[in-house]
Structures are given as structure tokens and as C-alpha cells.
C-alpha positions as CSV (number, residue, x, y, z in Angstrom):
1,M,15.6,-12.0,-8.6
2,A,14.6,-9.3,-11.3
3,K,16.1,-6.0,-11.1
4,N,14.0,-3.2,-9.3
5,S,11.7,-5.9,-7.9
6,G,10.5,-5.9,-4.2
7,I,7.7,-5.6,-1.9
8,Y,5.7,-2.4,-0.9
9,V,3.2,-1.3,1.6
10,L,0.9,1.6,0.8
11,L,-0.5,3.4,3.7
12,V,-3.9,5.2,2.6
13,H,-5.5,7.8,5.1
14,I,-9.3,8.2,4.4
15,C,-10.6,11.3,6.2
16,R,-14.2,10.5,6.4
17,E,-16.5,7.6,5.9
18,K,-18.0,7.2,2.4
19,E,-19.3,4.8,0.0
20,I,-17.1,4.2,-3.1
21,H,-17.3,2.1,-6.2
22,V,-14.4,-0.3,-6.7
23,G,-14.2,-1.8,-10.1
24,A,-15.4,-5.4,-10.0
25,L,-16.0,-5.4,-6.2
26,G,-18.9,-2.8,-6.6
27,E,-19.9,-0.6,-4.0
28,L,-17.9,-0.6,-0.7
29,K,-18.4,1.4,2.5
30,I,-15.1,2.7,3.7
31,K,-14.5,4.0,7.1
32,K,-12.4,6.9,8.3
33,G,-8.9,5.6,9.3
34,Y,-5.9,4.2,7.7
35,Y,-5.8,1.3,5.3
36,I,-2.7,-0.9,4.7
37,Y,-2.2,-2.3,1.5
38,I,0.3,-5.1,0.4
39,G,1.7,-4.9,-3.1
40,R,4.6,-6.2,-5.2
41,A,6.5,-5.6,-8.4
42,K,8.3,-8.2,-10.2
43,K,10.0,-5.4,-12.2
44,G,9.6,-1.7,-12.3
45,L,9.1,-1.2,-8.4
46,I,9.8,2.4,-8.2
47,S,7.4,3.0,-11.1
48,R,4.7,1.2,-9.8
49,V,4.7,3.1,-6.5
50,K,5.0,6.3,-8.4
51,R,2.0,5.2,-10.5
52,H,0.0,4.8,-7.2
53,F,0.8,8.4,-6.2
54,S,-0.7,9.8,-9.5
55,Y,-4.1,10.9,-9.6
56,E,-4.1,11.1,-13.3
57,K,-4.3,7.4,-14.2
58,R,-6.7,4.9,-15.7
59,K,-7.9,2.7,-12.9
60,R,-6.5,-0.7,-13.0
61,W,-6.2,-2.3,-9.7
62,H,-8.7,-2.1,-6.8
63,I,-6.3,0.3,-4.8
64,D,-6.6,2.9,-7.6
65,Y,-10.3,3.3,-6.6
66,L,-9.3,3.8,-2.9
67,I,-6.5,6.2,-3.4
68,E,-8.8,8.5,-5.4
69,H,-10.6,9.2,-2.1
70,S,-7.6,9.5,0.2
71,C,-6.5,12.7,1.8
72,R,-2.9,11.3,2.4
73,I,-0.8,8.5,1.0
74,G,2.4,6.9,2.0
75,A,4.3,4.0,0.8
76,Y,7.0,1.8,2.5
77,I,9.1,0.3,-0.3
78,F,11.3,-3.0,0.3
79,P,13.5,-3.1,-2.9
80,G,15.1,-6.4,-3.4
81,A,12.5,-8.2,-1.1
82,D,11.2,-11.5,-2.5
83,A,8.0,-10.6,-4.3
84,S,6.6,-13.9,-3.8
85,L,6.2,-12.7,0.0
86,E,3.5,-10.6,-0.9
87,E,1.0,-13.2,-0.7
88,E,2.5,-14.6,2.4
89,I,2.2,-11.1,4.2
90,A,-1.2,-10.7,3.1
91,T,-2.2,-14.0,4.3
92,F,-0.6,-13.2,7.7
93,M,-2.3,-9.8,7.9
94,T,-5.8,-11.3,7.2
95,G,-5.2,-13.1,10.7
96,I,-4.9,-9.9,12.5
97,Y,-6.6,-6.9,11.1
98,P,-10.1,-6.2,9.6
99,H,-9.9,-6.3,5.9
100,I,-12.1,-6.1,2.6
101,L,-12.7,-9.5,1.1
102,G,-11.2,-10.0,-2.2
103,F,-9.6,-6.4,-2.4
104,G,-6.3,-6.6,-4.3
105,S,-6.4,-10.4,-4.5
106,S,-7.6,-11.4,-7.8
107,D,-4.3,-13.0,-8.5
108,S,-3.7,-14.3,-5.2
109,K,-5.0,-17.1,-2.8
110,A,-4.9,-14.5,0.2
111,K,-8.3,-13.3,1.2
112,S,-7.4,-9.6,0.9
113,H,-4.5,-7.4,0.3
114,L,-6.2,-4.4,2.1
115,F,-6.1,-4.0,6.0
116,F,-7.8,-1.4,8.2
117,T,-6.8,0.5,11.5
118,Q,-8.2,3.3,13.1
119,S,-5.1,5.2,14.0
120,L,-1.8,6.2,12.2
121,K,0.1,4.6,15.3
122,D,-1.5,1.1,14.7
123,A,-1.0,1.3,11.0
124,L,3.0,2.2,11.7
125,K,2.9,-0.8,14.2
126,A,1.6,-3.1,11.6
127,I,4.3,-2.1,9.0
128,E,7.1,-2.6,11.6
129,I,5.5,-6.1,12.6
130,I,5.5,-7.1,8.7
131,R,9.3,-5.8,8.4
132,N,10.4,-7.7,11.6
133,K,8.3,-11.1,10.7
134,F,9.4,-11.4,7.2
135,S,12.9,-10.0,7.7
136,L,12.6,-7.3,5.3
137,P,15.4,-4.7,5.1
138,P,14.9,-0.8,6.3
139,P,12.2,0.6,3.7
140,I,12.5,3.7,1.5
141,V,9.5,5.9,3.0
142,V,7.5,8.0,0.4
143,E,4.8,10.4,1.6
144,E,2.4,12.5,-0.5
145,V,1.8,15.8,1.1
146,K,-0.5,18.3,-0.7
147,N,0.3,16.7,-4.0
148,L,4.0,17.0,-3.6
149,I,5.9,13.6,-3.3
150,M,8.8,13.6,-1.1
151,Q,11.1,10.8,-0.4
152,T,12.6,10.4,3.2
153,N,15.5,8.1,3.4
154,R,17.9,8.2,6.5
155,G,16.9,11.7,7.4
156,R,17.3,13.3,3.7
157,E,14.1,14.7,1.8
158,E,14.1,15.1,-1.8
159,K,11.6,15.1,-4.8
160,L,11.1,11.8,-6.4
161,P,12.3,12.1,-10.2
162,P,9.4,12.7,-12.7
């Protein structure tokens, strides 16, 4: 397993319904609520997640377009988790939650890597289901609040390094 590899789950809060352009997927209508995005990094896990929190970036992945319209974003990082689980987790989630066909899955056999819930409670429950089903370790939790990125781990809060 590569150093600094793993799985991450982004939790993207959209505050109002809108239509957005998402790269090759085109125009998508997004609902008010919580979107759960399943991702992986074979290397540079923390750098990948930090990039997702940046608003000043070239749009490279479908999720970049959604994050641009978010009112809040969080990440659940599972360092050391087998990155090949990403597709298996996404396929599992497709059977349970509403999803946007093709979102985030251009290099995956899963139908989607983006899932929707209306409430924060349901989104957090989904993350716990993933963790339990796939035997993932306790995550590092990262939350963006008013453009300040904070890391919460075992009750401590600290700024992520630049």
C-alpha cells in the first residue's frame, strides 16, 4: 500500500436548489441537501482532500463543480484504507441512496460516486454504515467553516497546515 493513500468521503452541503454546469456531464439540477462523495487517493491523500477544500483551483473532477456551489463541506478521511475499496463502496451506496448517474465515475465501474440525502443526520448515518460495512478505522474529520479549515481528531481542533 502506498504511503499516504486511502479513502475519503466528502460531505457537501448545498443550501438551495440550483442548476449547475458539471464538466462533460453538462447541466445538472442539484437539490438542497447533503451530497456524499466517495473518493480515493493512491498517494497524497491529505493533499487531495486539502485541494477539495480550495476554492481557487482549476476544475479537474466532477466534484470540483459541486463544491463551488456548496455552503459547507466536510471530509471523513480514512488513511491507510485500501484505495481499491472506493469502487466497491460507491457500488454499495448506489443500491441505497439516490445518485447522479456518471458523477465521479469516469474511471470506475460504479454508476456514481455522488449520493444524496436531505438531512445531515441521514448523511452522517451513511458514513457510519460505510465505516462499519467496510471495516474502516475511525476517520480523521475535517470541516470547513466560513473558509477556515479545521481538523477535529479525538476532541482536538487545529488548523490544517498550508
